[in-house]
C-alpha positions, 0 to 999 in steps of 0.5 A, a space after each residue: 856566404 862568400 867562399 873566404 868567409 866559409 873557409 874561415 868558418 870551417 877553419 875556426 870550427 876545426 880549431 875549436 874541435 881540436 882545442 876540445 880534444 885532449 892529446 896524448 902526451 908526448 914523452 920528452 926525449 931522454 937526454 943522452 947524458 942520462 941514458 949513458 949513465 944508466 949503465 951504472 945502475 942495476 940490470 934487474 932493478 925493480 924501481 928506478 928514480 931520477 932527480 935533477 936538482 939543478 934544473 929544479 932549483 932554477 924554477 920559481 916553484 922550488 924557490 918559493 916552496 921547496 928551498 925552505 924545506 931542504 933540511 926536511 927533504 934531506 932527512 927524508 932521504 935518510 943517511 944517504 944524502 947526509 953521508 954525502 953532505 958531510 963527506 963532500 959538502 954537496 947537498 940538495 941546495 947546492 953542489 948536488 946536481 943529479 941523483 940516480 937510484 935503483 934497487 933490487 927486490 932483495 934490497 941491494 941498491 945502486 946510486 949515482 950522484 952528479 955534481 961538485 964535490 970537495 975531496 978535501 973535506 973527505 980527506 980531512 974526515 978520514 984523518 980525524 973521524 972513525 965514521 969513514 974508512 977507506 979500502 981499495 978495489 982489486 984495480 986499486 980504486 979507492 973505496 970509501 965506507 961509511 961505518 955507520 950505515 954500511 954504504 960504499 962509495 967511490 969517485 967514478 970521475 971528479 964530478 961523479 960519485 957511485 955508491 951502494 950498500 953492496 960491494 959486488 955492485 961497487 965492483 960492477 960500477 968500477 969495471 963499467 966504462 962510459 961506452 959499455 952497454 952494461 947495467 940498466 942499458 942491458 934491460 930493454 924492457 925497463 929501458 923502454 919503460 923509461 923512454 915512455 915517461 912523459 916528463 924526464 927533465 926534473 923528476 921520474 920514477 918507474 917500476 915494472 916489478 909486479 909486486 912493487 906495483 901491487 904495494 902501490 895499488 894497496 897504498 892507493 886503495 887504503 889512502 882513498 877508502 881509509 881502510 886497510 886492505 887485507 892481502 891474499 898471499 896466494 895472489 902473490 904466487 900466480 901472476 897470470 891474468 887475462 881480460 876475462 878474470 880481472 878484479 880490483 885485487 889482481 889488477 896489478 898483474 895486468 899492468 906492465 909498468 907504473 911511473 911517476 914523473 914531475 915538471 916544475 915551473 911556476 907550479 908543480 905538474 905531476 903525472 902517473 902513467 899506467 902501461 897495461 897489456 891490453 886496451 880492455 885493461 886500461 879501460 878497466 883501470 881507468 874506471 877503477 881510478 875514476 871511482 876512487 877519485 870520485 870517492 876521495 872528492 866526496 869524502 874531502 867535501 865533508 871535511 870542508 878542507 878547501 885546499 885539498 878539495 881544490 887539488 882533487 878538482 885539479 886531478 885529470 884522468 885520461 886513457 889512450 890505448 893501453 896507457 892511463 894517465 892521471 895528472 894533477 897540478 899543485 900550487 903553493 896554496 894546496 901543496 900542504 894538502 898534498 903533503 898531508 895525503 902521504 901518497 908517496 909513502 913506502 909500500 907495505 912489505 911483501 
């Protein structure tokens, strides 16, 4: 064989080898505008969520599968989005571009909305409807109140609304400037978790709160097994765990953070990331998840549900060092099956 033929053969083999190996997902950079806005959210948040409706509305998947469900989606968020739709005219379908949400273990929340808001609509409501009222902060900022749900909100600028059910949080958001290293920017642990999220353009949710992670694991176990998981109250007290005493019930203690992110295009790509404290922990977690996925596939096979079965076939499980990745691609055919699984329901109360 001639030298150039040998080189070509080696190059082809090398490319085949690369194509057969999965590569660790590379996190998208966190946009500067998003990062600076995080200073308006709570420093000690147990859960943080970001949605970019403006970018999602441009995608084919949104236009085909989401736009017809806007009313249901707004109902899912309860009175929150409906409050701003009624008072400013901005909704998921038009006007509302971004939504930031965080909450603490005690129920206080912080909400930031970016978009195009009609203040005239709000002024009209204030004049004729008792649902909304207005008060002022110490600095003289107008604070609007929804008297039905107790939500406070104010205009940070013409394109930004800050809201909370907690008046102290409103005061902190008023005092925060664009250049302040405050709020969530003062929490390096949570900020590092957000930076590690792979998909940042459309939608992501993160938590590093052990009890919140525990609730998510309980949901997963119940969803895949079909049985209610009994709680061990003593497990909620001791959060110490080592590689030698790992069990399914205490695995949440060894997971530093969980994140859920989505990338929307023609289809919807979902990714769940589990950041563990050691490689052994991540290996154990991947083994548990692999077993749960196998059980789910077998149970759905007996039900003769082709859409759900195809969705389960699309699930991929990967592990790199201390991180476990579970990914799945949703198309319009198996979207209904995914919705029926209700995987993102609220975790049980502790």
